[in-house]
C-alpha positions, 0 to 999 in steps of 0.5 A: 407056128414056131417062134423063130428069131431071124438070123443074119449071115455068118461073119467072115471067119477070124484068123485068130479064132481057135477053131481047131483043138490045136488053136484052142490049146494055144489060147489056153497056154496064153490064157487069152481072155478074148476066147473066154467062154467060147470053149472049155477045156476038160482035163482027163487027169483031173476030171475038171473043166476050165475056162481058157483064162484059168490060172492053174498050170496048163495041162499037157496037150494029151490030157485036154478035151475041148468043148464049146459048151459047159453042158457038153463038158458036164455031159462028158463027165467033167466037173466045173473048176472051183478056181476059174469058175465056168459059171462066170464066163461070158455066154458063147451062144446066146450073147448079143452079137454072137453068130457062130458057124452053126447059126446059118440061115437054116430053120432048124439051126435058127430054132436051136439058137432061139431055144438057147437064147430063151434058156439063157434068159430066165425072165424071157419065158416061163422058165422059172421054178419047175419049168421043163424042156417040154415047156420050152418046146411049147413056147417055141411052137414045136414038139418036145421030140422035134426040139430035142432032135435038132438041139442034139444034132446042133449042140451034142446035148439035149435041151434038158441037159443044157437047162440042167447045166445052166441051173446047176452053174447058176446055183454054183455061182449063188453058193460061191458068191452069196450067203443066200440060204441053200433053200433060196438058192435052189428056188432061185436057180430054177429047181422046184424042190430042194430035194431035187436040187440036192440030188442033181447037185450031188450027182453032177459035182460029187459034193453037196451044196454045203460042201461046195460052198465051203470048198469054194469059199463065199466071196460075197461074205462081206455083203452076202450079195456080190457076184462076179461077171466076166467079159471078153476084151477089149471093152471101153468101159469109160465110153459105155458109162459115159453113154449112160451118164449123159442120159441118166435120170436123177434118182433112178440111175447114177453112172460114174465113168471116172470110177467105173461104176453104174448104180440104179434102182430096178423093178422086175416081174418074175413068177407073177410077182413084182420085185424092186430094189437097187444094184451097183455094177463096178468094172474091174478092167484088170481082170476083165470083169464086173462086180455086181452088188444088189439089195437083199430084196433082189436075192430071190430073183438074182439070176434074172438080175444077172441076165439083165445086167449082162445084157445092159452092159453087153458083157457077152459080145464077141469083139473079135468077130465084130471087129473083124468086120467093122475095124476097117470102117471104124478103127477107133471103135474096137472096144465100144459096146452097145448099151442095153437096158435093164428094163425094156419098157423104160428104154422104150419110153426113153426112145419115145421121149427122145424123138426129134429132140436133143438128148438134154431135152429128152432127159429133162422130160424124162426127169419130170416123168420120174418125179411125177409118176415114179415111186420113192425107194430107199437105197444106200445112196442119196443119188438113188431115190426113185423107181422108173414108173411102171407100165401099169401106172403110165397106162392110167396116165391122163393126157393133162398130167403128161401135158403138164410135164411138157410132153407133146400130145403125139408122144403122150398117146405113144407112151400111154399106148405103149404102157397099155400094150406092155402091161397087158402082155401084148408086147414083150420087150426083152432079149428073148422076144421075137424081133420082127414081130415085136418091131412090127407091133411097135410100129402099129402103136400111135406115134412110134415109127421105124426109127423108134422100133429099131432103136428099141430093137437095138438096146432092149431086144438086143438085136445086133443088126438093128439099124435106125436108118432114119437117124439124122445124126447117123446120116451126118456121121455117114456123110449122106445127109445131103442125099435125096433119100438119106435113109436109103443111102445109109442102108446102102452104106451099112449093107457091108456091116451085116450082121453087126450094123447095131455096133456100126451105129454106135461106132458111127455116132462116136466117130461122127458129129455129136448125135442129138436125136436119141435117148 
């Protein structure tokens, strides 16, 4: 059976959405960052395609062709602009909270959407070096021919063309923003062989990787590992970083809302190998972007790091579509984003620790867990010195050791069972995972109920319609705490917020009394 991600209903159309070419041209003239990544403009007089925010002189209307995807523009023979850099733009189809008109409740379109999510999440499937569209079809449980047919019908390009464009744009970003050797760039961006990479790059862009690096300039030359990521405004970066700061474990994470910086240690598995290091993300609100710097150890897996950071900071959300539905109920929340997680397992453990206790108490337990089971790591900052414990380590943790940290027996069992399931591959906690299957599997573990599963779906699986109906703070914020069945009452209130109930939860928490039951 194919693995299909359930889709919520499409939102009410926006009056500001440039659904027509004339509307897109007006957005292009205004350099409107709200539509960044939602379309690209191919200029016939130059053979270049650009983002709506490109700073070059606006081309004449008759010279413009508009595309929803970069892959469509490249398939039509256009090359990416070296100035506005389409590879930096927010994702249009796979981002958290993205629901487009073609993503209706139809099995074929749902399958295409899941395929796009996997293609844009390099560590969510075996889509690394040498992976093909046929590998993706097998992952989804359908034939290569069937996937290609419905993919082309929905998007106008084949899965292979989409995957090729994704890899080439990833390589372009690494070539422009870092000093990684070209061989390392080829492997990191998904090309199994350097010769194949050079041929594809030259064939699509008309210059070889070395020439592009010289043409585009190496913006990360100072450190050799800095990349720029864009988002669509409005974005309340201070609120997002304050959320992380309130829950940070000393030594693992260091959020600075006043300086718009988030730093943390990281661990990830890619290609069957574990990689550790650190990252620093600094918001550039004036340019609607984030500057990401990583340790040298993470360079071989930089595309995976970028994808996880985009999810962690919710950079691909479409606030215009979300606010069209939620602004009336939460007028002060237009810039709020759903905080994600760099590592789904870490988030899941945090959720277990936060069951029915205050954020401060859960943070204390988590701090003890890190100090007892986390590995030391060297970083440029004394505030970052430990890694969060791996699933393998916590899977072997004994009850006495966890009990000595103040963790009650029920949560001890939940953490160990969760760690064993993740370490053994029975449960995967990433944005490409099947939401219904994963939440059902979580609820089968001891000590994990619907609240915890929905919270994990919200922040780790990046499901925009997740709704922890049993959350006490949510009941207070929605004014249903005195109801005979507050969870049912909360679900009834939230019915009007499909498909953005996850964003509504964050806005309700922010607008209501201080929440105390989640981490």
